[in-house]
C-alpha positions in Angstrom: 0.0 0.0 0.0 1.2 3.5 -0.8 2.6 5.7 2.0 1.7 9.2 1.1 4.2 12.0 0.9 2.7 14.7 3.1 4.3 17.6 1.1 1.7 19.5 -1.0 1.7 19.3 -4.8 3.6 22.0 -6.6 0.5 22.8 -8.6 -1.2 24.2 -5.5 -4.5 23.3 -3.9 -7.6 22.5 -6.0 -9.9 23.5 -3.1 -9.5 25.0 0.3 -11.9 25.5 3.2 -10.8 27.6 6.2 -12.9 27.6 9.4 -16.1 26.9 7.3 -19.4 26.8 9.2 -22.9 26.5 7.9 -26.3 26.5 9.3 -29.9 26.0 8.3 -32.0 28.5 10.2 -30.8 28.1 13.8 -29.5 24.5 13.3 -25.8 24.1 12.7 -24.9 21.8 9.8 -21.2 22.2 9.8 -18.8 23.7 12.3 -15.3 25.1 11.8 -14.1 22.8 9.0 -10.7 23.3 7.5 -9.3 21.2 4.7 -7.1 21.4 1.5 -7.7 19.3 -1.6 -4.5 18.8 -3.6 -4.2 17.2 -7.1 -3.0 13.6 -6.7 -4.1 13.3 -3.0 -7.1 11.7 -1.4 -8.8 13.3 1.7 -11.2 11.3 3.8 -13.8 13.0 5.8 -14.9 11.0 8.8 -17.0 11.5 11.9 -20.4 10.5 13.4 -23.6 10.7 11.5 -24.9 14.3 11.4 -21.5 15.9 12.0 -21.6 17.7 8.6 -19.7 15.4 6.3 -22.2 15.5 3.4 -22.7 19.2 4.0 -19.0 19.8 3.5 -19.0 17.8 0.2 -22.1 19.7 -1.0 -20.4 23.0 -0.2 -17.4 22.0 -2.3 -19.8 21.3 -5.1 -21.5 24.6 -4.7 -24.8 23.0 -3.6 -25.6 23.6 0.0 -29.1 22.4 1.0 -31.9 24.9 0.2 -32.1 27.6 2.9 -28.6 26.8 4.3 -26.0 29.5 4.5 -22.3 29.9 5.4 -22.0 31.5 8.9 -18.3 31.6 9.1 -15.1 30.9 7.2 -14.2 30.8 3.6 -14.3 28.3 0.7 -12.4 28.4 -2.6 -12.8 25.8 -5.3 -10.6 25.8 -8.5 -9.8 29.5 -7.8 -13.4 30.5 -7.3 -15.7 31.4 -4.4 -17.9 28.6 -5.5 -20.9 29.5 -3.4 -21.0 33.0 -4.9 -20.6 32.0 -8.6 -23.3 32.9 -11.2 -25.5 29.9 -12.1 -24.0 29.6 -15.6 -20.4 29.5 -14.4 -21.3 27.0 -11.7 -22.9 24.7 -14.3 -19.7 25.0 -16.4 -17.5 23.9 -13.5 -19.8 21.0 -12.6 -19.9 19.9 -16.2 -16.2 19.9 -17.0 -14.1 20.1 -13.8 -16.0 18.8 -10.8 -17.9 15.5 -10.2 -20.0 14.7 -7.2 -21.5 11.2 -6.4 -24.0 11.4 -3.6 -24.8 8.9 -0.9 -27.9 7.7 -2.7 -26.6 7.5 -6.3 -29.4 5.3 -7.5 -31.9 8.2 -7.1 -29.8 10.3 -9.5 -29.9 7.7 -12.4 -32.5 8.3 -15.0 -34.7 5.2 -14.8 -35.5 5.3 -18.6 -31.9 5.3 -19.8 -29.6 2.3 -20.3 -26.3 2.1 -18.5 -24.3 2.9 -21.6 -26.2 6.1 -22.2 -26.1 7.1 -18.5 -22.3 6.9 -18.7 -21.9 8.4 -22.1 -24.0 11.5 -21.4 -21.5 13.0 -19.0 -18.5 12.6 -21.2 -17.0 15.5 -23.1 -17.1 13.5 -26.3 -20.1 11.2 -26.1 -19.5 9.2 -29.2 -15.9 8.4 -28.3 -16.5 7.5 -24.7 -14.9 4.1 -23.8 -18.0 2.8 -21.9 -16.6 -0.7 -21.7 -13.3 0.5 -20.2 -15.2 2.6 -17.6 -17.3 -0.4 -16.6 -14.2 -2.5 -16.2 -12.6 0.3 -14.2 -15.4 0.2 -11.6 -15.4 -3.6 -11.5 -18.7 -4.2 -13.4 -19.1 -7.1 -15.9 -18.9 -6.2 -19.6 -20.0 -9.6 -21.0 -23.4 -10.0 -19.3 -25.4 -7.2 -21.1 -25.2 -4.9 -18.1 -24.4 -1.9 -20.4 -27.9 -2.4 -21.9 -29.8 -2.6 -18.7 -31.6 0.1 -16.9 -31.0 1.3 -13.3 -34.0 -0.5 -11.8 -32.6 -3.9 -12.8 -29.3 -3.2 -11.0 -28.4 -3.9 -7.4 -27.6 -1.0 -5.1 -23.9 -1.7 -5.3 -24.1 -1.8 -9.1 -26.0 1.5 -9.2 -23.3 3.0 -7.0 -20.5 1.9 -9.4 -22.5 3.1 -12.5 -22.7 6.5 -10.8 -18.9 6.4 -10.2 -18.3 5.5 -13.9 -20.5 8.5 -14.9 -18.3 10.8 -12.7 -15.1 9.4 -14.2 -16.3 9.8 -17.7 -16.1 13.6 -17.5 -12.4 13.4 -16.4 -12.8 15.9 -13.5 -10.1 17.8 -11.7 -12.0 17.3 -8.4 -13.9 14.1 -7.5 -16.3 14.2 -4.5 -17.7 10.9 -3.2 -20.2 10.5 -0.4 -19.8 7.1 1.3 -18.6 5.4 -2.0 -18.4 1.9 -0.5 -21.7 1.8 1.3 -23.5 -1.4 0.3 -20.4 -3.0 -1.2 -18.8 -6.2 -0.1 -15.2 -6.3 1.3 -13.6 -7.3 -2.0 -15.3 -4.6 -4.0 -14.5 -2.1 -1.3 -10.8 -2.8 -1.7 -11.2 -2.7 -5.5 -12.7 0.8 -5.3 -10.0 1.9 -2.9 -7.3 0.7 -5.3 -9.1 2.4 -8.2 -9.3 5.7 -6.4 -5.7 5.5 -5.4 -4.7 4.8 -9.0 -6.8 7.7 -10.3 -5.3 10.1 -7.9 -1.7 9.0 -8.7 -2.1 8.6 -12.5 -4.4 11.5 -13.4 -3.6 13.9 -10.6 -7.3 14.1 -9.5 -8.0 15.8 -6.1 -10.4 13.4 -4.3 -12.5 14.0 -1.2 -14.7 11.3 0.2 -16.7 10.6 3.3 -16.6 7.2 5.0 -17.3 5.4 8.2 -15.0 2.5 7.2 -11.5 2.9 8.8 -10.1 0.0 6.7 -11.1 1.7 3.5 -9.7 5.1 4.7 -6.4 3.4 5.7 -6.2 1.7 2.3 -6.5 4.8 0.0 -6.5 8.1 1.9 -3.5 10.5 2.3 -5.2 12.8 4.9 -8.3 12.5 7.1 -10.5 15.3 8.4 -12.4 14.2 11.5 -15.6 16.2 11.9 -17.4 16.5 15.2 -20.2 18.8 16.4 -17.6 21.0 18.2 -14.2 21.0 16.5 -12.8 19.2 13.5 -9.2 18.0 13.5 -7.1 17.2 10.4 -4.3 14.6 10.6 -2.1 12.9 8.0 -2.9 9.3 7.3 -0.2 6.6 7.3 -1.8 3.8 5.4 -1.1 0.3 6.7 -2.2 -2.8 4.9 -5.2 -4.2 6.7 -6.0 -7.8 5.7 -9.8 -8.3 5.5 -10.9 -11.9 6.2 -13.5 -13.0 3.7 -15.2 -16.3 4.8 -15.8 -18.9 2.1 -19.3 -18.6 0.6 -22.0 -20.6 2.5 -24.7 -22.4 0.5 -27.3 -22.7 3.3 -29.0 -20.8 6.1 -26.7 -21.4 9.1 -26.8 -20.2 12.7 -24.7 -17.0 13.1 -24.3 -17.2 16.8 -23.4 -20.1 19.1 -24.3 -23.6 18.0 -26.8 -24.1 20.9 -29.1 -21.6 19.1 -29.6 -24.0 16.2 -32.4 -25.9 17.8 -34.3 -22.6 18.7 -33.8 -21.3 15.1 -35.1 -24.4 13.5 -37.7 -25.8 15.9 -38.9 -22.7 17.7 -42.2 -20.7 17.1 -44.0 -21.2 13.9 -42.7 -19.0 11.1 -44.5 -15.7 10.6 -43.3 -15.8 7.0 -42.3 -18.9 5.1 -40.7 -19.0 1.6 -40.7 -22.2 -0.5 -38.7 -22.8 -3.7 -38.5 -19.1 -4.6 -37.2 -18.2 -8.1 -36.6 -14.6 -9.2 -35.2 -12.8 -12.2 -34.1 -9.3 -12.9 -33.7 -7.3 -16.1 -35.8 -7.3 -19.3 -35.7 -9.1 -22.7 -32.4 -10.6 -23.6 -30.8 -9.1 -20.5 -33.2 -10.8 -18.1 -31.3 -13.3 -15.8 -31.9 -15.3 -12.7 -30.7 -14.2 -9.3 -32.7 -16.5 -7.0 -33.4 -20.2 -7.6 -35.2 -22.7 -5.4 -34.7 -20.6 -2.2 -36.3 -21.8 1.0 -36.5 -19.5 4.1 -38.4 -19.3 7.3 -38.7 -16.1 9.4 -39.6 -16.8 13.0 -40.8 -14.3 15.6 -38.1 -12.7 17.6 -35.2 -13.8 15.3 -32.8 -11.9 13.1 -31.9 -13.4 9.8 -28.7 -12.0 8.2 -28.3 -12.1 4.5 -24.9 -11.5 2.9 -23.2 -12.1 -0.4 -21.5 -10.2 -3.3 -23.1 -7.2 -5.0 -25.7 -8.3 -7.5 -26.4 -11.8 -6.1 -30.0 -11.1 -5.3 -30.1 -9.8 -1.7 -32.2 -6.7 -2.4 -34.4 -8.7 -4.9 -35.2 -11.1 -2.1 -36.3 -8.3 0.2 -38.4 -6.6 -2.5 -40.0 -10.0 -3.3 -41.0 -10.5 0.3 -42.4 -6.9 0.4 -44.4 -7.5 -2.8 -42.4 -5.0 -4.9 -40.8 -7.6 -7.2 -42.8 -10.4 -8.8 -41.1 -13.8 -8.5 -40.9 -16.4 -11.3 -42.0 -19.2 -9.1 -42.4 -20.4 -5.5 -44.7 -19.6 -2.6 -44.8 -17.1 0.2 -47.0 -17.4 3.3 -47.7 -15.0 6.1 -49.0 -16.5 9.3 -49.7 -19.7 7.4 -51.9 -18.0 4.8 -50.8 -17.6 1.1 -49.4 -14.1 0.4 -50.0 -12.5 -3.0 -46.9 -11.8 -5.1 -47.9 -8.1 -5.6 -48.4 -5.7 -2.7 -51.4 -4.3 -4.6 -53.2 -7.6 -4.1 -52.4 -7.8 -0.4 -54.7 -6.5 2.2 -53.9 -3.4 4.2 -53.1 -5.5 7.3 -50.8 -7.8 5.3 -48.9 -4.7 4.0 -48.7 -3.3 7.5 -47.2 -6.6 8.8 -44.3 -6.6 6.4 -42.3 -3.4 6.2 -39.2 -2.6 4.1 -36.4 -0.2 5.0 -34.7 0.5 1.6 -31.0 0.9 1.0 -31.4 4.5 -0.4 -33.7 6.4 1.9 -33.5 9.7 -0.1 -35.4 8.2 -2.9 -38.0 6.7 -0.5 -38.8 9.8 1.5 -41.2 12.4 0.0 -39.1 15.6 -0.3 -42.3 17.7 0.1 -43.2 16.2 3.5 -41.6 17.0 6.9 -40.3 14.1 9.0 -43.3 14.5 11.3 -45.7 14.2 8.4 -43.9 11.2 7.1 -44.2 9.4 10.4 -47.8 10.5 11.0 -49.0 8.9 7.7 -48.7 5.3 8.8 -50.2 6.1 12.2 -53.3 7.5 10.4 -53.4 4.9 7.7 -53.1 1.8 9.9 -54.4 2.9 13.3 -56.8 5.7 12.4 -55.1 8.1 14.8 -56.2 11.7 14.3 -53.3 13.9 13.3 -53.5 16.0 16.4 -52.9 12.8 18.5 -49.8 11.6 16.7 -47.2 14.0 18.1 -46.3 12.0 21.1 -45.9 8.8 19.1 -43.8 10.6 16.5 -41.5 11.8 19.3 -41.2 8.3 20.7 -40.2 6.9 17.3 -37.6 9.6 16.6 -36.1 9.1 20.1 -36.0 5.3 19.6 -33.9 5.6 16.4 -31.4 8.1 18.0 -33.0 11.4 16.8 -34.7 14.2 18.7 -38.3 15.3 18.6 -37.1 18.5 16.9 -36.3 16.5 13.8 -40.0 16.2 13.1 -40.0 19.7 11.7 -37.2 19.0 9.1 -37.4 18.0 5.5 -35.3 15.1 4.0 -32.9 17.5 2.3 -32.2 19.1 5.7 -30.9 15.8 7.1 -27.7 13.9 6.8 -27.6 10.5 5.0 -27.5 8.7 8.4 -30.4 10.8 9.7 -32.5 10.0 6.7 -31.8 6.3 7.2 -33.0 6.5 10.8 -36.2 8.3 9.7 -36.8 5.5 7.2 -36.5 3.0 10.0 -38.8 5.0 12.2 -41.4 5.1 9.5 -41.3 1.3 9.1 -41.6 0.8 12.9 -44.6 3.2 13.0 -46.7 0.5 11.3 -45.9 -1.9 14.2 -44.9 -4.7 11.8 -44.4 -8.4 12.4 -41.5 -8.5 9.9 -39.0 -5.8 9.3 -36.9 -6.1 6.1 -33.7 -4.0 6.4 -31.5 -3.4 3.3 -28.0 -2.2 4.4 -29.6 0.1 7.0 -26.3 0.5 8.9 -23.9 1.0 6.0 -24.2 4.8 6.1 -24.0 5.0 9.9 -21.0 5.4 12.2 -20.2 2.4 14.5 -21.9 3.9 17.6 -25.1 4.7 15.8 -25.1 1.3 14.1 -24.8 -0.3 17.5 -27.7 1.8 18.8 -29.9 0.7 15.8 -29.0 -3.0 16.4 -29.8 -2.6 20.1 -33.2 -1.0 19.2 -33.9 -4.0 16.9 -32.9 -6.4 19.6 -35.3 -4.8 22.0 -38.1 -5.0 19.5 -37.4 -8.6 18.8 -37.4 -9.5 22.5 -40.4 -7.4 23.6 -42.6 -7.6 20.5 -41.5 -10.8 18.7 -40.4 -8.8 15.7 -38.8 -10.9 12.9 -36.0 -9.0 11.3 -34.2 -9.6 8.0 -31.0 -7.7 7.7 -29.0 -7.4 4.5 -25.4 -6.4 5.2 -21.8 -6.8 4.0 -20.6 -6.4 7.6 -20.0 -9.9 8.7 -18.9 -8.9 12.2 -22.2 -7.2 12.8 -24.2 -10.1 11.4 -22.2 -12.6 13.6 -22.8 -10.5 16.7 -26.6 -10.1 16.2 -28.0 -12.6 13.7 -29.6 -16.0 14.7 -29.4 -17.3 11.2 -27.0 -16.4 8.4 -28.0 -16.8 4.7 -25.0 -16.3 2.4 -26.0 -16.0 -1.2 -23.0 -17.3 -3.1 -23.9 -16.3 -6.7 -21.4 -14.0 -8.4 -22.7 -10.5 -9.3 -25.2 -10.9 -12.1 -24.9 -14.7 -12.3 -27.6 -17.3 -11.6 -27.9 -18.3 -7.9 -28.1 -21.9 -6.7 -30.8 -23.0 -4.2 -30.2 -23.0 -0.5 -31.9 -26.0 1.0 -29.4 -27.7 3.2 -30.1 -28.2 6.9 -28.6 -25.5 9.2 -25.1 -26.1 10.6 -22.8 -24.1 13.0 -20.5 -21.4 11.6 -16.9 -22.4 12.2 -15.2 -20.2 14.8 
């Protein structure tokens, strides 16, 4: 691994923030941030959820949240006061010299455009854009028709890499990445780290990224800016090779905790949801391919089932199928012993209430025109007929439960950090008081302490209310610590998946 030379480049900084603070109304978004972006160097921005990491990146892109303003300090990007630029000049810089990939990149991909057009439209010379080379660069397959698929048929990890390829296609001077490895497995995380390191060294790009992953930061960053509510501190990073253990793929649901839980997991209460011989495909036409084949799964009250596997193997498809948002090719799903319709539109209101999905990208799932309070009030009115004027106390309880304050009820999604939006999404699902909670990478954008708080919340709900939780995650240590059963989907990204029908067996070690 490369050990960075701390001396600045002779070309001078690409961007510089000095004592930068920003606020929205009376709410601080960023406090006293100081950093320098230099061509050929990578700066990682770390810190707890809500500390201002995304706000700092958005400021560098000249795109503070609506209504936000700088309250102190200065910011210069490519020789300009980027927050004071005329709209036309700002568009020119974003088009040709600066690229930003947000925390929810899938929400920024046009659902009607194919991958090759999505990548080509950002390039200076569209007809001469090496789309295949860019797909290879971000570790996406080039021989499975992915370039001709649309965003809806891609996994969250694949969408994230397509967004990165779009950013690279314009050959920017500055590349801004918000949690670029969220939702990616360890091997892909390391590939992306090596790709960014190569880009910075070879093309002299100044890169700034946010991350909660210390291994990723150690692998690729030259400097780290630690943001906290009070005072950020910048320190040089001395990268050290960190071996990441990757267990061999498992082909069956297996207990993720001690072996003595196996009997409870397999012979305990009757399943609240049971899946038999489930088959599922994604894509359309010639690009349609199988991701789930002959899958059996039982979700029992009070248990947490962890699902892991490489990007594109069908994890999110499985959750969406259980929620009635993706129609399977075959198989049966029952809820409480009763057959469950494949489409949520054909399910009763109570069946929809009992199975709730927390998606991987909350920004695309939260209505930007509704406050957090209105978002949480809706399921209370819909499922429990509570008058709006009697929902305030319950909304406050839900926000407190997921680590937010009752004051967040007055905010809109764009006024929240990525981690805060994720917690609002969890609170909305819990407002329906479900029997089954489907969580798609809900901790990937959270710092370690907040992730632990969320897992403790889910543990309490499982113990007190018998909630059955399904958690998709690439964090094997988190799954090992909290899951009762582990389902490892072993299909390669985009490849057909074999069935998982073997009897449970203990995980070694």
